[in-house]
N, C-alpha and C positions, 0 to 999 in steps of 0.2 A: 311644209312651211306653216307656221302658226302666226296669226295676226289677230290681236284683240280677242283672244280666247276662242276663236273659230278656226277649225281646221280647213286649210285650203289645199285642194288636191289638183295638181296640174295633170291633165290627160293629153297624151299625144294621139290625135286621131289622124288616120291616113287621109290624104287629100288626092284629088285626081291629079295624075301626072301625065306628062307628054313624053312618050318614048318613040323616037324616030317617026314622029308625025301620027302616032296612034295613041288615042286617049285611053287610059286605064282608069276605070271608075273606082271610087272609094267604096268600101262595103256599105250596104244599106244599114241605116239605124233602125233597130227593132222598134215597133210602135209603142211597146211598153216603156221605152225610155222617154217618150214624149207625153206620158200620162199627166193629167192635171195635178197640181200640187195638193188639191183637197182630197184626192183618193189616198187611202191608207197604204203604206208600204207593207208588203207581206212581212209578218213577224213583228211589226211595230204595233203598239197598243193604239186603239182608236181614241181620238180626242173626246173628252167628256163634256157633257152638258149636265148641270146639276139642277134638280128641281126640289122644291120644298113645299109641303102643305102642313099647316100646324094650327093648333088652337089659337084664338085671337084673330081669326080670319086672315091668316097669313098664307099667301101662295106666291111663289117666286120661281124664276128661271134664271140661271147664270151660266154663261153670258146671255144677254138679251138679243144679241145679233151674232150670226155666224155665217160662214160661206157654205155653199151647197156641198154635200158629201156625206160620208158615213160617220156616225157618232155613236157613242155609248151614252144613253140617257140614264142617269143615276138619280132615282127619286127617293127622297126621305119623307115618309108619311107618318106624322106623329099625332094626327087628329082622328079619333074614332068616329067623328061626325062629318069628316071631310074626305075628299079624294082629289087626286091630281089627274086631270084628263086633258090630253093634247089631241087636236084634230087639225088637219091641214092638207096642203097639196100632196099629190102622190099617194093618196089614200091613207095617210097616217091617222090612226084612231086608236089611241092607247090610253088605258085608265087603270089606276089602282082602285081597290074596293073601298066603299065608304066605311064599313066597320073595321076594316083591316088597318094595321099599322106596320111599320118596318121599312126595309129598304127593298126597292125594286129596280132591276137593271134590264134595259132593253137595248138592242142594237137596232138602229134606224137609219134609213137613207133619207136625207132631207134634200129637197129640191127648192129652187128659188120661190119665194112667196112668204106669206104671213101665216103663222101657226097660232091658233087660239088655244089658250090653256085656261082651264076653269076648274072650280070645285062644283060638281054637278048639283048638290043640294043647295048651294049658295051662289049660283052662277051670276046673279045680278050684282053681287058685291065682291066676289072672290074670283078675279080673272086677271090675266096678263097676256102678253104676246111674245112670240119668238119670231124674229125677222131673219130670213135666210136669203142671202144675196148670191 
């Protein structure tokens, strides 16, 4: 059945039944079926967080708030005098190089908390935060 562009799938799950006074239990649900929504589904791409550091003292993260879970950090570094450096809970400490430019991709597990992002040579003026709930 389709409704408003979303596929709706009805599943028939067995329930406990009573046969001649004897309860027959329904099969157990595998724990993986109860996994939190923020965990990636095998075979599905990780959600992206985009970072940018550029001339003109620009440093950004998009989105600025996400739920805890696994992500792909995709950083675009276009400034030879800058870097994009993130630190925070769970031991996250990742940085692009100051003279280097280009695209960097990291897979990261984010836990609840605030992650600090800065350009190391210009940390007092080029910084932002990523909030993970």
